[in-house]
C-alpha positions in Angstrom: -1.0 9.8 23.7 -0.9 6.6 25.7 2.2 4.8 26.8 1.7 2.0 24.3 1.6 4.7 21.5 4.8 6.3 22.8 6.5 2.9 22.9 5.6 2.0 19.4 6.2 5.4 17.8 9.6 5.6 19.6 10.6 2.3 18.3 9.5 3.3 14.8 11.2 6.7 14.1 14.7 5.7 15.2 15.1 3.0 12.5 13.1 5.2 10.0 15.6 8.1 10.1 18.6 5.7 10.1 17.2 3.7 7.2 16.3 6.9 5.2 19.9 8.2 5.6 21.5 4.9 4.6 19.3 4.4 1.5 19.9 8.0 0.4 23.7 7.4 0.8 23.4 4.2 -1.3 21.7 6.0 -4.1 24.4 8.7 -4.0 27.0 6.0 -4.3 25.1 4.6 -7.3 25.2 8.1 -8.9 29.0 8.4 -8.2 29.8 5.0 -9.8 27.5 5.7 -12.8 29.0 9.1 -13.6 32.5 8.5 -12.2 34.3 9.4 -15.5 32.3 12.6 -16.0 32.7 13.8 -12.4 36.4 13.1 -11.7 39.3 15.0 -13.3 37.4 18.2 -14.1 38.5 21.7 -13.1 35.5 22.2 -10.9 35.2 23.8 -7.5 34.4 21.7 -4.4 31.2 23.8 -3.9 29.8 22.5 -7.2 30.4 18.9 -6.1 28.7 19.7 -2.8 25.7 21.1 -4.7 25.3 18.2 -7.0 25.4 15.7 -4.0 22.9 17.9 -2.2 20.5 18.0 -5.1 20.7 14.3 -5.8 20.2 13.6 -2.1 16.9 15.4 -2.4 16.1 13.5 -5.6 16.7 10.2 -3.9 14.3 10.9 -1.0 11.1 9.7 -2.8 12.7 6.4 -3.6 14.1 6.0 -0.1 10.9 6.8 1.8 9.0 3.5 1.0 12.0 1.4 1.8 12.5 3.3 5.1 8.9 2.8 6.1 9.0 -0.9 5.2 12.2 -1.6 7.1 11.4 0.5 10.2 7.9 -0.9 10.6 9.3 -4.5 10.1 12.0 -3.8 12.7 9.5 -2.2 15.2 7.0 -5.1 15.3 9.7 -7.7 14.9 11.4 -6.4 18.0 8.1 -6.2 19.8 7.4 -9.8 18.9 10.8 -11.1 19.7 10.8 -9.7 23.2 7.2 -10.8 23.9 5.9 -7.3 24.2 3.4 -8.0 21.5 2.3 -11.1 23.3 1.9 -9.1 26.5 -0.3 -6.6 24.7 -2.5 -9.4 23.3 -2.8 -10.9 26.8 -3.9 -7.4 28.1 -6.7 -7.3 25.6 -4.9 -5.0 23.1 -5.3 -6.3 19.5 -2.6 -6.2 16.9 -4.5 -3.5 15.0 -4.6 -1.3 18.0 -0.8 -1.6 18.4 -0.4 -0.7 14.7 -2.7 2.3 14.8 -0.1 4.8 15.8 2.3 3.8 13.1 -0.5 3.7 10.6 -1.4 7.3 11.4 2.3 8.2 11.1 2.5 6.4 7.7 -0.5 8.4 6.5 1.4 11.6 7.5 4.5 10.4 5.7 2.4 9.7 2.6 0.9 13.2 2.6 4.4 14.6 3.1 5.7 12.4 0.3 3.1 13.7 -2.1 3.8 17.3 -1.2 7.5 16.6 -1.6 7.0 14.9 -5.0 4.9 17.8 -6.2 6.9 20.8 -4.9 10.5 19.9 -4.0 11.3 17.1 -6.4 10.7 19.1 -9.7 13.0 21.9 -8.4 15.7 19.4 -7.3 15.5 17.6 -10.6 15.9 20.9 -12.5 18.9 22.0 -10.4 20.5 18.6 -10.1 20.3 17.5 -13.8 21.3 20.9 -15.2 24.3 21.0 -12.9 25.2 17.4 -13.9 25.0 18.3 -17.6 27.3 21.3 -17.1 29.8 19.1 -15.2 29.6 16.3 -17.9 30.2 18.8 -20.7 33.1 20.6 -18.9 36.5 19.6 -20.2 39.1 17.8 -18.1 42.0 19.7 -16.5 45.0 20.3 -18.6 47.1 17.1 -18.6 49.8 16.8 -21.2 51.4 13.4 -21.1 54.8 12.2 -22.5 54.8 10.9 -26.1 51.1 11.4 -26.7 49.5 14.1 -28.7 47.2 16.3 -26.6 44.3 17.8 -28.6 41.9 19.1 -25.9 43.1 22.7 -26.6 40.9 24.0 -29.5 43.1 24.5 -32.5 46.3 22.9 -31.1 47.9 19.4 -31.1 50.8 19.2 -28.7 53.3 16.4 -28.2 56.1 16.4 -25.5 58.8 13.8 -25.4 59.7 14.3 -21.8 58.0 16.1 -18.9 60.0 16.8 -15.8 58.7 16.2 -12.2 58.1 19.9 -11.6 55.2 19.8 -14.1 56.5 22.9 -16.0 59.8 22.0 -17.7 59.4 20.2 -21.0 61.8 18.6 -23.5 61.4 18.2 -27.3 58.0 19.8 -28.1 56.0 19.5 -31.3 53.0 22.0 -31.6 50.6 21.8 -34.6 48.3 24.8 -34.9 45.1 24.6 -36.8 43.4 28.1 -37.2 39.7 28.0 -36.6 39.1 29.5 -40.1 41.0 26.6 -41.8 40.9 23.7 -39.4 40.6 21.1 -42.1 43.3 22.5 -44.3 46.1 20.4 -42.9 49.1 21.1 -40.7 50.1 24.5 -42.0 51.7 25.9 -38.9 54.2 23.7 -37.0 56.5 24.7 -34.1 59.4 22.6 -33.0 61.5 23.3 -29.9 64.3 21.6 -28.0 62.9 22.6 -24.6 60.4 24.9 -22.9 58.3 25.7 -19.9 54.6 25.6 -19.4 52.5 27.6 -16.9 49.3 29.6 -16.5 48.7 33.3 -15.9 45.7 35.6 -15.0 44.0 33.2 -12.6 44.5 30.2 -15.0 42.8 32.0 -17.8 45.8 31.6 -20.2 48.4 28.9 -20.8 51.9 30.1 -21.7 54.6 28.1 -23.5 58.1 29.5 -23.3 60.0 27.7 -26.0 63.8 27.7 -26.5 66.0 26.9 -29.5 63.5 25.9 -32.1 62.0 26.5 -35.5 58.6 27.6 -36.7 57.2 26.5 -40.1 54.2 28.0 -41.8 52.6 27.6 -45.2 50.2 30.2 -46.6 47.4 29.4 -49.0 47.4 31.3 -52.4 45.3 34.4 -52.3 42.0 34.6 -54.2 43.3 37.3 -56.4 45.8 34.8 -58.0 43.0 33.6 -60.2 44.7 30.3 -61.2 44.8 26.9 -59.7 48.6 26.8 -60.1 49.2 29.8 -57.9 52.3 29.1 -55.8 52.1 28.7 -52.0 54.5 30.6 -49.7 56.5 28.5 -47.2 58.1 30.4 -44.3 60.7 29.1 -41.8 61.7 31.1 -38.7 64.4 30.1 -36.2 64.1 31.4 -32.6 66.2 31.2 -29.5 63.3 32.2 -27.2 59.6 32.3 -28.2 56.6 32.8 -26.0 53.2 31.3 -27.1 50.0 32.3 -25.2 46.9 30.1 -25.5 43.5 30.9 -24.1 41.9 28.4 -21.6 38.4 29.8 -22.1 37.1 26.4 -23.2 38.2 24.8 -19.9 36.3 24.9 -16.7 32.5 24.7 -16.2 30.0 27.0 -17.8 26.5 27.1 -16.4 23.7 26.5 -18.9 20.4 28.4 -18.8 18.1 26.2 -16.7 15.1 27.1 -19.0 16.5 24.7 -21.5 15.6 21.8 -19.2 12.1 23.0 -18.2 10.5 20.9 -21.0 11.2 17.6 -19.3 8.4 15.9 -17.4 10.6 15.4 -14.3 10.7 19.2 -13.8 6.9 19.6 -13.7 4.4 19.5 -10.9 1.0 17.8 -11.0 -0.9 20.9 -12.4 1.7 21.5 -15.1 1.8 17.8 -16.0 -2.0 17.6 -16.3 -2.1 20.7 -18.6 0.6 19.3 -20.9 -0.9 15.8 -20.9 -4.3 17.2 -21.9 -2.8 19.4 -24.7 -0.7 16.5 -26.0 -3.8 14.3 -26.0 -5.7 16.9 -28.0 -2.8 17.3 -30.5 -2.8 13.5 -31.0 -6.5 13.4 -31.6 -6.3 16.2 -34.2 -3.4 14.6 -36.0 -5.2 11.3 -36.1 -8.5 12.9 -37.3 -6.7 14.9 -40.1 -4.9 11.8 -41.4 -7.7 10.6 -43.7 -8.6 14.0 -45.2 -4.9 14.8 -45.8 -4.3 11.4 -47.5 -6.8 12.1 -50.3 -4.4 14.3 -52.2 -2.2 11.2 -52.9 -5.0 9.4 -54.7 -6.3 10.0 -58.2 -9.4 7.9 -58.0 -12.5 7.6 -55.8 -13.5 4.5 -54.0 -16.8 3.0 -55.1 -19.4 2.4 -52.5 -22.3 0.2 -53.6 -24.4 1.4 -50.7 -24.5 4.9 -52.0 -27.3 5.7 -54.5 -26.2 7.0 -57.9 -26.7 10.7 -58.6 -29.8 11.6 -60.8 -27.6 12.8 -63.6 -25.3 9.7 -63.6 -24.8 8.1 -67.0 -26.9 5.0 -67.7 -25.9 1.8 -69.4 -25.8 2.3 -73.1 -23.5 3.3 -76.0 -20.9 4.9 -73.8 -19.8 1.4 -72.6 -19.2 0.4 -76.2 -17.3 3.6 -76.8 -14.9 2.7 -73.9 -14.2 -0.7 -75.5 -13.5 0.9 -78.9 -10.7 3.1 -77.4 -7.2 2.6 -78.8 -4.8 0.3 -77.0 -2.1 2.2 -75.3 1.4 2.1 -76.7 4.3 0.5 -74.9 5.8 3.9 -74.1 2.5 5.2 -72.6 2.2 2.1 -70.5 5.7 2.6 -69.1 4.8 6.2 -68.3 1.6 5.1 -66.5 3.4 2.4 -64.6 6.2 4.8 -63.5 3.6 7.3 -62.5 1.7 4.7 -60.5 4.9 3.5 -58.8 5.9 7.1 -57.9 2.4 7.7 -56.5 2.5 4.4 -54.5 5.9 5.4 -53.0 4.5 8.8 -52.1 1.6 7.1 -50.3 4.0 4.8 -48.5 6.2 7.6 -47.4 3.2 9.6 -46.2 2.0 6.6 -44.2 5.3 6.0 -42.6 5.9 9.6 -41.6 2.5 10.0 -40.2 2.8 6.7 -38.3 6.1 7.9 -36.7 4.5 11.3 -35.9 1.5 9.7 -34.2 3.7 7.3 -32.2 5.9 10.2 -31.0 2.9 12.2 -30.0 1.3 9.2 -28.3 4.5 8.4 -26.3 5.0 12.0 -25.3 1.4 12.0 -24.0 1.9 8.8 -22.1 5.2 10.0 -20.6 3.7 13.1 -19.1 0.6 11.3 -18.0 2.7 8.6 -16.4 4.8 11.0 -14.5 1.7 12.7 -13.2 0.4 9.4 -11.8 3.8 8.7 -10.2 3.4 11.8 -8.0 0.6 9.9 -6.3 1.9 6.3 -6.6 5.3 7.1 -5.1 3.6 8.6 -2.1 1.0 5.8 -1.7 3.8 3.3 -1.8 4.8 4.4 1.7 1.4 3.3 3.0 1.6 0.0 1.1 5.0 -0.7 2.5 3.8 0.0 6.0 1.1 -2.6 5.6 3.6 -5.2 4.4 6.3 -4.4 7.0 4.0 -4.1 10.1 2.2 -7.3 9.2 5.3 -9.3 8.5 7.0 -8.0 11.6 4.1 -9.2 13.7 4.2 -12.6 12.0 7.9 -13.2 11.9 8.7 -11.8 15.3 12.4 -11.3 14.5 14.2 -8.1 15.4 17.7 -6.9 14.5 19.0 -6.1 11.0 19.2 -9.7 9.7 15.8 -11.0 8.6 14.1 -7.6 8.4 16.8 -6.2 6.0 16.6 -9.3 3.8 12.8 -9.2 3.6 12.8 -5.4 3.0 15.2 -5.6 0.2 13.3 -8.5 -1.3 10.0 -6.6 -1.4 11.7 -3.4 -2.5 13.2 -5.2 -5.5 9.9 -6.8 -6.3 8.2 -3.4 -6.1 10.9 -1.8 -8.3 10.7 -4.6 -11.0 6.9 -4.4 -11.2 7.0 -0.6 -11.4 9.5 -0.6 -14.2 7.6 -3.3 -16.1 4.3 -1.4 -15.6 5.9 1.8 -16.8 7.2 0.1 -19.9 3.8 -1.4 -20.8 2.2 2.0 -20.2 4.7 3.8 -22.4 4.3 1.2 -25.2 0.5 1.5 -25.0 0.0 -2.1 -23.9 -1.8 -1.0 -20.7 -3.7 2.1 -19.8 -1.3 4.6 -18.2 -3.2 4.5 -14.9 -3.1 0.7 -14.8 0.6 0.6 -15.5 1.4 3.3 -13.0 -0.6 1.8 -10.2 0.2 -1.9 -11.0 3.0 -2.2 -8.4 1.0 -0.6 -5.6 -2.1 -2.7 -6.4 -0.2 -6.1 -6.3 1.7 -5.3 -3.2 -1.4 -3.9 -1.5 -3.1 -7.3 -2.0 0.0 -9.0 -0.5 -0.1 -6.6 2.4 -3.8 -7.2 3.1 -3.1 -10.9 3.1 -0.3 -10.6 5.6 -2.4 -8.2 7.7 -5.2 -10.8 7.8 -2.7 -13.4 8.9 -1.2 -11.1 11.6 -4.7 -10.2 13.0 -5.4 -14.0 13.2 -2.1 -14.6 14.9 -1.0 -16.9 12.1 2.3 -18.8 12.2 2.9 -19.1 8.5 6.7 -18.4 8.9 7.3 -20.7 11.8 9.5 -23.7 11.0 7.8 -26.1 13.3 4.5 -25.9 11.4 6.1 -27.0 8.1 8.1 -29.7 9.9 4.9 -31.1 11.4 3.1 -30.8 8.0 6.0 -32.7 6.3 5.9 -35.4 9.0 2.1 -35.9 8.6 2.6 -36.1 4.8 5.2 -38.8 5.2 3.0 -40.7 7.6 0.1 -40.6 5.2 2.3 -41.8 2.3 3.7 -44.6 4.5 0.1 -45.7 5.5 -1.0 -45.6 1.9 2.0 -47.8 0.9 1.2 -50.2 3.7 -2.4 -50.5 2.7 -1.4 -51.1 -1.0 0.9 -53.9 0.0 -1.8 -55.6 2.1 -4.3 -55.3 -0.8 -1.7 -56.9 -3.2 -1.1 -59.7 -0.8 -4.8 -60.5 -0.4 -5.3 -60.5 -4.1 -2.3 -62.8 -4.6 -3.6 -65.3 -2.0 -7.1 -65.3 -3.4 
């Protein structure tokens, strides 16, 4: 490796690693703000939070790689241009393409790594991350009984406390409604009132204990089935207690891990081989359902369409007396007409229902096929985006010749937003069937590749399209031409007036 290659590659990988870490951190903050309510306030171990941040860091890498390549290549050639190192290379006979060659090879290596990562690591990280996120979201919040508010997160209980002391255990004026699981909708049949009490957990927070003092317990029992009459009396029981201990299970609290096989069906959890197989099978199912639509619909019709191009059968009746016999048939009665109209209406409604259900079925199959096919293409497009971003970043850096994190960051974010918007729009058109899936998936890379090739051509020709002086000179020339044209118009008007 020559010194020029060491200089360029050394200037590239420093900003690349830094940008990659910063972008991954930004995506993690986006995750935290999006699921703040589901992640905070749960009785979950710190290790589970560390795991979900780790998994979503891995999930964010494919989105961060193109932006990291864009910004680092822009910084590299912007710094080389700002400190006249790029000019020195040109004066020494080294072309811009030669100076870009090392980073171009590095970008190809990053693209290959990105495809391997998208195909192998990303499905595993998606499965682990989203299954863990689902378990955290479905976990109940920690036990938090507030003053004057009924707390109903304990299954089968509604608890209200008038005053809760600072120690978090001592309580004043408790009202506890108990709803047995067998008769939850039967009303408030078991009520416990207490003047004071204490609340604490036992057995490693597996059970919640209420020690109640000086209260009453009211219960109402339903009449037994053997009573046999609707007027059977209910039994009402009142018990007074000086000290009563109530134990409630906390089994519903905390996080319970769901079997990860339940998430395997999603396209984000598949690699290219699995996505191809599923996409082909869904395409075949869609074709079979579409082909069977016409034969299946025949059962809803009680007549046969006439086709004038089909020759009549040899034994078909010919014109003759049978036509007159049809005319001589009795006119249907009003009741018979109503029955025929009702039958025709019912048959038409059945046909309409059949058409709507099959249309919905075909659309669902088509969209499922498009989703899996689109995700398979994204395994390639997300990797090739690194190469496209290098083309834009290196070319713009050589043209702008501005280092630091000012202009490069602004330009990088701008192109990243453009890429993201085009990708989202292309995916939407592909899922809706407006564009072919391949066209929608590759639309962003194709458009930005053309932009990158244009900038590369300008960079190789040492264009100054971003220099302010060029546009100022162009504006001055335009003003001069406008003034000259106005001067000539005035002279022409004067001569015509004199003549």
